[in-house]
VEXFI-708423 format. One record per atom (N, C-alpha, C): x, y, z; residue in one letter. Coordinates in steps of 0.1 Angstrom, whole numbers, plus 5000, padded with zeros to 4 digits. Atoms other than C-alpha are relative to their C-alpha. Layout:
BEGIN
XYZA;...
//
This chain:
BEGIN
500849895000M;500150005000M;500850125000M;499349885001D;501350334990D;499850115011D;500249904990L;499750555017L;499549925011L;500450074987P;498950455054P;498550035001P;501349994995V;495450415069V;500050005014V;499950004985C;494350475103C;499649855004C;500450134995L;494350145122L;499050035013L;500749974987I;493150265157I;499750145001I;500449864998E;491150585161E;499350035012E;500949954990N;489350785186N;498650014995N;501449995003S;485550745186S;499550145006S;501049884996A;482951015193A;500250015017A;500149994985D;482750935230D;501649995005D;498850004994G;486650945232G;500749875003G;499550114999K;487250595233K;500849944988K;499550085009M;489550375212M;499149924991M;500650105009Q;488350185181Q;500649984987Q;499350055013V;489649985151V;499150054987V;500549965013N;489150125116N;499549884990N;500450115007A;487149875094A;500849984987A;499450015012E;489149955064E;501549945001E;498750054996A;492549885080A;499849855004A;500450154997I;491149555094I;499949924988I;499950065011N;490349465060N;501249984993N;498750005006I;493649535047I;500849895006I;499250114994L;495349325073L;499449864998L;500750115000S;492849045071S;500549914986S;499950055013K;493848985035K;501649954998K;498550035003I;497548935042I;500349855007I;499750144995T;498548565046T;501449975007T;498650014999E;502148625051E;500450015016E;499749964985P;503848645086P;500450144998P;499749845000V;504249015097V;500950015010V;499149934991V;506949205113V;499550145002V;500549894998V;505449485131V;501150105007V;498949904994V;507649815139V;498950125003V;501049874998A;505550085158A;501250115007A;499349894994I;506950425170I;499250105007I;500549894992V;506050665198V;500650095004V;499349874997G;506951005209G;499150105000G;500749874999L;506351355213L;499650064986L;500349945013Y;504751575186Y;501250044993Y;499049965008R;507051665158R;501250005004R;498850034997T;509751495168T;500949894989T;499550095010G;510551305135G;499749854999G;500450155001K;508650985140K;499849954985K;500350045014S;507150995106S;501149994990S;498950005008Y;510351065089Y;500749865000Y;499350124998L;511950765103L;499149874994L;500750095005M;508950555093M;500149984985M;499950015015N;508950655058N;501349964995N;498850075003K;512650565057K;499949874999K;500050164996L;511850205069L;499149954988L;501150045011A;508950215041A;500850014986A;499149995014G;511850305015G;499250104992G;500849905006S;509850605006S;500150155003S;499849854996Q;510051005006Q;498850035009Q;501249964995K;506451045015K;499149875007K;500850094995G;503650845031G;499350025014G;500649934988F;503150925068F;500450155000F;500149875001D;502551275070D;500950065010D;499049934991L;505451495084L;499450105004L;500449874994G;503751815087G;500850105001G;498849924999A;505452135092A;499550105012A;500649934988T;503452265123T;499949925012T;500150094988V;502852175158V;498649935002V;501150095002Q;499452035145Q;500349864995Q;499650145004A;500151675145A;499149954990A;500950075010Q;498851485112Q;499749885005Q;500350134998T;499051155127T;499049965012T;500950024989K;495951135150K;499849854999K;500250134998G;495550775164G;501249954997G;498750085006I;497650485150I;500049974986I;499950035013W;498450485115W;500949884994W;499550135006M;499350165094M;500550024987M;499750035015R;501150095063R;500649864998R;499550135004C;501849755049C;500949994987C;499150025014L;504549665023L;500849885003L;499150125001P;506749365013P;501450025009P;498549974992H;509749325038H;501150024991H;498949985008P;512849475023P;500949894998P;498950114998T;515049175033T;499549885003T;500750134997M;512648905042M;499149984991M;500950055009A;511148725013A;498849955007A;501250074995G;507548615020G;499650055013G;500249954989H;507148845048H;499350144998H;500549865000T;505149175054T;500550085011T;499449914989L;506549465073L;498850105002L;501349884995V;503749675093V;500550105007V;499749884991L;504550005102L;499150095007L;501049934991L;502550175130L;500650135004L;499549864994D;503150555134D;498750065009D;500949944990T;501450695166T;499650144999T;500449884998E;499651005172E;501250065012E;498849944991G;502451255190G;499350005014G;500450004983L;502251225229L;500650145004L;499649904994G;502551515251G;499850154993G;500149875005D;503051895241D;501250054997D;498849945005V;505752055221V;500750115009V;499449884990E;506152345248E;500649935011E;499350054990K;507152115273K;501549934998K;498750035004T;510651985277T;500049874995T;499750125009L;511751725253L;501149925006L;498950104994G;514051425261G;499549885005G;500250134995F;514151095276F;498750015009F;501350014990F;511551175304F;498650024993F;501549985006S;508651255278S;499549854998S;500550155001L;508550855275L;499149965012L;500950034989I;506750865308I;498650004997I;501450025006H;503550905288H;500049884993H;500050125005F;504450605267F;499949875011F;500150094989C;505250425298C;498749985009C;501450004990S;501950495317S;499149934990S;500950075009Y;500150345284Y;500449855001Y;499650134998V;502350035287V;499749935014V;500550054986G;501649995324G;498549985000G;501550035000E;497850025317E;499749884993E;500250105008M;498249775289M;500449865008M;499650124991A;499949525315A;498849975009A;501250024991E;496949575337E;498849944993E;501150035005L;494549515311L;500049874993L;499850135007I;496149235292I;500949905009I;499550104991K;497148925311K;500549884991K;499650095009V;499348655297V;499249865001V;500950134996K;497448345314K;498850035005K;501549994995S;493948295321S;500149985016S;500150034984N;494848165356N;500850105007N;499149914992D;496248385384D;501549975000D;498550025001N;499948415378N;500750115007N;499449894994D;502148605401D;501250054992D;498849985008D;504948595375D;499750054986D;500549965012D;502748745349D;500750104992D;499049895007E;504849055343E;501249954995E;498850055006A;507848855338A;499649924988A;500350075012E;506048665311E;500050094990E;500249905009F;505648985292F;501250014990F;498949995008D;509148995280D;500349904990D;500150115012R;508448675259R;499250054989R;500949965012H;506048865239H;500250154996H;499949845004F;507149245239F;501349994989F;498949995012P;509449345208P;501350075007P;498849924996I;512749515210I;499750145002I;500249864997F;512949855224F;501250094994F;499049915006I;514750115203I;499750135004I;500249874996W;515250455217W;500750084990W;499249925011A;516050705189A;500050155007A;499849894994V;517351015202V;500650124988V;499449935012R;517651315176R;500650145005R;499449874998D;519651645174D;500850005010D;499150024990V;522451515195V;501150105000V;498849925000T;525251745204T;501049965012T;499250024989L;526551615237L;501049874997L;498950115002K;529651395240K;499449875009K;500450154992L;529051005249L;501249985010L;499150024989E;530851015282E;499249965013E;500550044985F;530150875318F;501050005009F;499049994991N;532050975346N;501450034992N;498749965006G;534851115321G;500449874990G;499450105010K;534950785301K;499049994990K;500950025011P;533550725267P;499249884999P;501050105000I;530450515263I;499449994987I;500750035014T;528450365235T;498650055000T;501449954999E;524950465226E;499349905009E;501050114992D;523450135242D;500550035014D;499649994988E;525550225273E;499350125005E;500549884997Y;524050565273Y;498649985005Y;501150034997L;520750425273L;499749925014L;500050064988E;521350185301E;500350075014E;499749904991N;522750455321N;498850095004N;501049934998A;519650645316A;498749945009A;501350104993L;517450355328L;500549975015L;499650064985M;519450325361M;498950095010M;500949934991L;517150425390L;500750105007L;499349884993Q;517850765406Q;499450005014Q;500649984986K;517550885441K;499750165002K;500549885000A;515651185451A;501050115008A;499149924993E;517851505463E;499150125006E;500549864996N;515251795467N;498749985008N;501050004988G;512751685495G;498849924992G;501350085004Q;509151535490Q;499750034987Q;500249945015K;508551745457K;500849914992K;498850065008G;511651605442G;499749844999G;500150144998S;511051255456S;498849954991S;501050045009A;507651235437A;500350014986A;499349985014K;509351345405K;500749874995K;499050125003V;511951085408V;499349875000V;500950115000E;509550835418E;499349954986E;500750035011R;507550875387R;500949974988R;499050035011R;510750885364R;500449865002R;499450144996N;511950565381N;498949904995N;501150125004K;508550385373K;500249994986K;500049995014C;509050475337C;501249904996C;498750075004R;512750335338R;499749855004R;500350154997E;511450005357E;499049934990E;500850065009C;508649975331C;500749954987C;499150045013I;511149975302I;500949885003I;499050104995R;513449755320R;499449845000R;500950114998M;510749505328M;499849944989M;500850035012Y;508849475297Y;500949984987Y;499249995011F;511649525271F;501549945005F;498950044996K;514549295277K;501150014989K;499149965011E;516249375243E;499750124998E;499949855000R;517249745242R;501050034991R;499049945009K;518849945216K;499950154999K;500149875002C;519850315212C;500550044987C;499349915012F;520550545181F;499850125004F;499849855000M;521650875182M;500150074986M;500049965015F;521051105152F;500650155003F;499549845001D;522851465145D;498950064993D;501149925007L;520851735134L;500249994985L;499850035014P;519851665097P;500550114993P;499649895007T;520752005086T;499850145008T;500249894992A;521152355099A;499150114992A;500949905006D;518752505073D;498849975004D;501250034992K;515552565090K;498949964989K;500750025010N;513752575057N;499949834994N;500050175002V;514952205048V;499449935010V;500450104988L;514152095083L;498349994999L;501349985001Q;510552215077Q;499249934986Q;500350065010N;510452025044N;500649884997N;499250134999M;511951695050M;499349914991M;500650085009D;509551515030D;499950034985D;499549955015E;510651714998E;501249994996E;498649995005V;514151734999V;500649874997V;499450145003S;516451464986S;501249985010S;499250054988D;518951295009D;501250085001D;498649925002D;522051474995D;499950155005D;500149864993Q;520551815010Q;500049975016Q;499950014986L;520751645043L;501549985005L;498750024996S;523851595066S;500549854997S;499650145002P;525951295054P;500149915013P;499750064987V;526551205089V;498549935007V;501550034994F;522751185098F;499549914990F;500250105009M;522250985066M;500449895002M;499350114994V;524650735078V;499349945011V;500550044987Q;523050725111Q;498449934996Q;501350055004T;519550675094T;500049854992T;499550105007R;520850405072R;500149875011R;499750104990K;522250225101K;498849955010K;501250014994F;519050265119F;499149884995F;501050075007C;516950115093C;500649854998C;499550135002D;519249815087D;500049925012D;500350084986Y;519149735124Y;498549934999Y;501650035000V;515249735123V;499849894990V;500450105011Y;515349515091Y;500549875004Y;499350134997K;517549265104K;499649955013K;500350084986N;516449235142N;498650015005N;501550014996A;512949315143A;499449874994A;500650135003G;511348965142G;498649984999G;501450035004V;508148805131V;499349995013V;501050004987K;505248845156K;499849855002K;500350144996Y;504548515173Y;498750005011Y;501050024992M;501248425190M;500349935014M;499450074989D;503048185214D;501449994996D;498850025003D;506248015213D;500349954985D;499950065015V;505547845178V;499550094989V;500749975008H;502948005159H;500050154994H;499849865003Q;503648315137Q;498750074997Q;501149905002V;501248605132V;499950034987V;500249965014N;499948675097N;499150135002N;500949865001G;497949005088G;498649955006G;501450024994K;494548825096K;500049975016K;499850014985S;495748715131S;500350145007S;499649874995L;497149075137L;498650075001L;501549915003A;493649225127A;499249945012A;500650054990H;492148975153H;500550065015H;499249964989L;494749075179L;499750165003L;500349894996A;494249435175A;498750045003A;501549974996T;490349435175T;499749955015T;500450054987M;490349235207M;500850095010M;499249934991Y;493149425226Y;499550165000Y;500449864999T;491749755217T;498650015005T;501549994993H;488049665229H;500449995013H;499750024987A;489649545260A;500650125008A;499649874995I;491649875266I;498950105000I;501049895001S;488750095256S;498949975011S;501350044991S;486149905277S;500649975015S;499450034987S;488849865307S;499649855005S;500350144997N;488049495306N;501249934998N;498750075003A;491149275311A;499949904990A;499850095010A;492049065283A;501149915001A;499050094996C;494048755286C;500549964986C;499450045014M;496648675257M;499949874998M;500250145001E;496248295264E;498449984993E;501450035003D;492348335259D;499850044984D;500249945014V;492648565229V;500849924988V;499650105011V;495048325210V;499349894999V;500950095002T;492548065218T;499150014992T;501249955008N;489848245203N;500550014985N;499449995012I;491948335173I;500449854994I;499750135006S;493047955168S;498749924997S;501350065004V;489347865167V;499650044988V;500549965012A;488748105140A;501049964987A;499050035010E;492048025120E;499549864997E;500250135004N;491447655125N;498749954992N;501249995008T;487847695112T;500450024986T;499649965013V;489247875081V;500949874994V;498950115005A;492047595078A;499149874995A;500650115003V;489647315078V;498950044985V;500749955012R;487347515051R;500950004989R;499249995014E;490147595028E;500649864995E;499350135003A;491747255030A;499149904994A;501050115007T;488647045022T;499550074987T;500349925012Q;487647314995Q;501049964989Q;499050015009H;491047264979H;499849844996H;500250145004Y;490346864979Y;498950004990Y;501250015008E;486946914964E;500450064986E;499749925012N;488247174938N;500949924990N;499050105007K;491146934927K;499549904995K;500650135007M;489146624924M;499150034989M;500849965010K;486746814902K;500850014988K;499249955011E;489446954881E;500949874994E;499050105007R;491646624877R;499149874998R;500650115002V;489046344878V;498950014989V;501150015010T;487046274847T;499249875003T;501050104996L;484046064858L;499549914987L;499550084989P;483745774855P;501549944995P;498550045004T;487545644859T;499949874996T;500050135006E;488445324841E;500249915012E;500250104990T;489345174873T;500150065014T;500149954986L;489145214910L;501350065006L;498849934995E;492845264913E;500250144996E;499749865003Q;492845564893Q;499350125009Q;500949924992I;490045734914I;500850015014I;499350004986L;492145624947L;501150074998L;498749945001K;495545744934K;499750165000K;500349855001L;493946084924L;499550075014L;500449964987S;492146124957S;501150015011S;498950014990E;495246024977E;500950134996E;499149895004E;497246314957E;499250125007E;500549884998C;494446564962C;500050015018C;500049984987Q;494146475000Q;501350035007Q;498749964994K;497946495007K;500250154998K;499849865002E;497746844992E;499250085009E;501049954992A;494746935014A;500649995015A;499750014986L;496346805046L;501250085001L;498849925000K;499547005038K;499650155004K;500649884999I;497247305036I;499550025015I;500449994984F;495547225070F;501050015010F;499050004989M;498747155090M;500750124998M;499449885001K;500247475074K;499350115008K;501049894996R;497347695085R;499550005016R;500450034989S;496247525117S;501050025012S;499250004988F;497547585152F;499450005012F;500750014988K;496947525187K;498749915002K;501150095000D;494647245178D;500649875011D;499350074993N;495847065208N;499449855003N;500550124999D;493146805211D;499449954989D;500450065012R;493046735175R;498650014996R;501549995001Q;489346855175Q;499950034983Q;500249965013F;489847035140F;500749914988F;499550105009Q;492146775125Q;499049894998Q;501050115002K;489446515131K;498850064994K;501149945008Q;486846755117Q;500449994985Q;499650005014F;489046795086F;500049854993F;499850135006L;489646415081L;498349944998L;501350065003E;485746345086E;499450074988E;500649925013I;484646615059I;500749924988I;499350075011I;487446475035I;499549864996I;500450135001E;486246125042E;498450014992E;501449995004Q;482646245034Q;499950034986Q;499949955015K;483646435002K;500449874990K;499650105008K;485546124990K;499249904998K;501250115004N;482845874994N;499050064991N;501049955010E;480546124975E;500749994984E;499150025017F;483246114945F;499849874996F;500050145003F;483445744948F;498649954995F;501450055004Q;479545694947Q;499750074988Q;500549955012K;479145934921K;500749924988K;499050095008N;482145744902N;499249874996N;500750125002D;480345424907D;498550014993D;501449965006T;476745564898T;500150034986T;499849955014E;477945714864E;500749884992E;499650145009S;479745384855S;499049904999S;501150125000Q;476945164863Q;499050054990Q;501249945009A;474545394845A;500449984985A;499550025013H;476845394815H;500149854994H;499850125004C;477645024815C;498649934997C;501250055002E;474044924818E;499250054988E;500349955015K;473145144787K;500649934989K;499350075013L;475844984768L;499649884997L;500450155002I;475044624775I;498449994997I;501350025007K;471444684768K;499950024985K;499850015015T;472444834734T;500449884992T;499250125009I;474744554725I;499249875000I;500750125002S;472344294736S;498550014994S;501549975006K;469144434719K;499549904991K;500550125006D;469144154694D;499749895005D;500050134992L;469543884717L;498650035007L;501349974994Q;466544044738Q;498849974991Q;501250015010N;464344054706N;499949844997N;500250145005C;465043684697C;499649925013C;500750084988L;464143594733L;498750025003L;501249965000D;461143784732D;499149944990D;500850075009Q;460043624700Q;500249855001Q;500050165000G;461043264709G;500849944993G;499150065011S;463743224682S;501049915005S;499250114996Y;465843024702Y;499549865005Y;500950144995V;463242754713V;499849944985V;499950085013T;464142544683T;501349915000T;499050104999S;466542274675S;501350084994S;498849925002G;470042414677G;500050135006G;500149864993G;468842714695G;500950045013G;499049974988Y;471042664727Y;501350074994Y;498849985005Q;474142674707Q;500050164994Q;500149865006K;473043004688K;499950095012K;500149924990F;472343144722F;501250035008F;498950004995K;475543064736K;501150074993K;499049915008E;477343224707E;499850144999E;500349854999E;475343534710E;500450065011E;499449974987M;476243554746M;501350035000M;498749994999Q;479843514739Q;500250134992Q;499649875008R;479643804712R;499550115006R;500149894993I;478044024735I;501050055010I;499150004991E;480543964762E;501350084993E;498949965006E;483444014738E;499850164996E;500349875004K;481944334724K;500050095010K;500149934989Y;481244464758Y;501450045005Y;498749984993K;484744414771K;500950084991K;499049905008N;486344594739N;499650155002N;500449874999E;484244904747E;501050085011E;499249914989P;486545174765P;499250085010P;500549924992R;485845394795R;498749955005R;501050044994K;483345174811K;499950025016K;499849954985G;484545264847G;500049875010G;499750104990T;484745064879T;498649925002T;501050084998K;481344914877K;499749914988K;500150075012A;482144734842A;499949865002A;500050164998E;482744374856E;498749975007E;501250044994E;479844384880E;498950034990E;501350005008V;477244504853V;500049864991V;499850125009L;478644214829L;499549875008L;500350134994Q;478243954856Q;498650005004Q;501450024996K;474844064867K;499149984985K;500850035014F;473744054828F;499949864999F;499850145002K;475143704826K;499049925009K;500950054989K;473343614857K;498550014996K;501549975003S;469943764845S;499649914988S;500350085010K;470143524815K;500349845001K;499550144996E;471143204833E;498549924997E;501150075002M;467243084834M;499650004986M;500349995015D;466743194796D;500949874994D;499250095006G;469742964789G;499549865003G;500450134995I;468542674810I;498649964991I;501450005007T;464942704793T;500449964987T;499750035013I;466442704758I;500849874997I;499250135001M;468842404765M;498949895001M;501050114997K;465942194779K;499049984988K;501150005010S;463742274750S;500749944986S;499250035011D;466642214725D;500049844994D;500150145002K;465841874707K;501349954992K;498650055006A;469341874690A;500949945010A;499050054988L;470841784723L;499249885006L;500650124995S;470441434737S;500150035015S;500049954984D;469541404775D;501449995006D;498749994994Q;473341314782Q;500650144998Q;499549885004Q;474241634763Q;499550125009Q;500749894990K;471741844785K;500749995014K;499550024986K;473041704816K;501450065001K;498849945000I;476441794805I;499950154998I;500249855003E;475442134794E;499650075014E;500549934987E;473442194827E;501050005012E;499150004991E;476442104847E;501250104998E;499249895006K;478442344827K;499550145003K;500749884996A;475942614833A;500150035016A;499949994986N;476042544871N;501450035004N;498749964998Q;479742574871Q;500250134997Q;499949865004E;479642884853E;499350095011E;500649924989K;477143014879K;500850035012K;499150004987R;479442924908R;501150084997R;498849925004E;482343084890E;499550134999E;500549855000L;480243394885L;499950065012L;500649954984Q;479243414922Q;501550025006Q;498649984995R;483043364930R;500750124996R;499449895006K;484243624907K;499450135006K;500749894995M;481643874920M;500650025014M;499749984985E;482743804957E;501650034999E;498649975001E;486443824946E;500150144996E;499849855003N;486044154931N;499550095010N;500449934989Q;484244284960Q;501050015011Q;498749984992R;487044184981R;501150074998R;498949915005S;489544324960S;499850145000S;500349874997E;487844654961E;500250045013E;499849954988E;487744664996E;501549995005E;498549994996N;491344575000N;500750104996N;499449905005K;492244824977K;499950155008K;500349874991K;490445104998K;500549985013K;499350004986M;491844975029M;501450044999M;498749965004E;495144995014E;500350174997E;500149855003H;494345365004H;500050055015H;500449934987Q;493145445039Q;501449975008Q;498750034992R;496545285055R;500850124995R;498949895005R;498645525030R;499450145007R;500649864996I;496245825042I;500450015014I;499850004987F;496745735077F;501650035002F;498649985000E;500545705073E;500450164997E;499749855005E;500746055055E;499550075010E;500649924989N;498546205083N;500949995012N;499350024990F;500946065109F;501250084996F;498849945004K;504046175089K;499950155001K;500349875001E;502646525084E;500150055016E;500249954987M;501646565121M;501649995007M;498650024996A;505246435131A;500950114997A;499249895005E;506946675109E;499750145007E;500549884994K;504646965123K;500850015014K;499449994989I;505746865158I;501550025003I;498649975003Q;509346855148Q;500450145000Q;499849875003M;509147195134M;499550105012M;500449934987E;507247345164E;501150005011E;499050014988T;509947185187T;501250084997T;498849905003R;512647355168R;499950145002R;500449894998V;510947675168V;499950055015V;500149964988M;510147665204M;501649995007M;498750004993Q;513947565213Q;500850134995Q;499449875004K;515047865192K;499450145007K;500749904994Q;512748085208Q;500550025015Q;499450014986L;513947965244L;501250055000L;498749985002Q;517548005232Q;500250165000Q;499949875001D;516948365222D;499750085011D;500549914989S;514948465253S;501149965010S;498950024988L;517948305276L;501050104994L;499049915004K;520248505254K;500050145006K;500349864994H;518548825261H;499950025014H;499949994985K;518348745298K;501450015004K;498649994998T;521948705297T;500950104998T;499149895006T;523049005281T;499550125006T;
//
């Protein structure tokens, strides 16, 4: 998107609410998201940094007066510059405080008060947990403190220090020196320091020189080219952007599952409502609610994929049962991958079971339709081929001397012609056997009335007919068992594939959890 839209705005009654347009935009993003938000006082260059992160000159409105343009929280989504397949979500907030008040580190007390309020209104777990605040650091992002127009030397107690050391020194708790009034002020500022240290375990500081001494250029930063600004300032800006691109990680709903645009839309809506209504929201419960919605969509999309691909690839009726089983297996594997990729926190496998049940239902519908179309086609075919036979039977043409031999020859001709016809489908053999069985009594009647046959020959022919009848029954039962075995083998392969996908997903989630744990431990020890 070229221009930002307001994500969270103030309603007429002064409460926060999400903007439907922004939520709709987020809901269409299926990629994992990297969220970068900026807060600070009015007219302190927040929008300039966000535009630089977006790789554009304009977008977030810089404005040129003390009247801030970014009311509420504004959002801009774009492909991540360095992470393929990811979306960068930039959030530019309405300026805090008043430009007439003192600028500097302690203006962050406004921001910290919001973080503190959020900690009160958003809990990590649904059960009472004394260590709830400590849990927040696993979910909070990197804290970057950007200090502009720096002229001071980076020193502490006469020794040179780094930007990050400057930040850590600024976060050290202070003692009051000027009585009760001073004590209250220090206490308020220390609370801010504690807030940042508690919730943001990974912290970074960037200091920026004055972009230019030209006041006119400063007031038109979104119009001027980079070469009109201080080279040192531009190097600092590029360093800042590179750090954000490299270190701002993908959002996670828990230790394993990444947040995409749709999930972020859910989170923004639920948390905004909780904060606006002063009702506590539990992160664990919110994630569970999102998982239900996402898993429902996962079931729908995966089963729809199976149905669409079966309609696309299968031409009914298939020549053999193996063909439709193979195609169904391919489509189900694809659908299973889609479900596994999208589903999360399906701890009791409720949605996976639902997915498999729907797939089985749709599969049986395809198999039934395949059999029905095959049977209808074969019955019509054999009826056409045996039309002359039926006419002769109706007219009694075979009830004559030598008629039985003619009847057998015609039955043989019908069977050969029927078998040579292509694309009969899965019911071809069954329809043929049923047809032959339907003519057994006609054959016996014709044989008994054939005067060309002796009594001994009739006994022999009758025994042959009985053998053929038994063989016919054996073939029908064998075909039925063969079909059942093929379907059972198909189900076995599907079960193995399902188990394989589940095992791979568990292994992947375990690897992600281990990495998350290692990163968390690294941050705690640095």
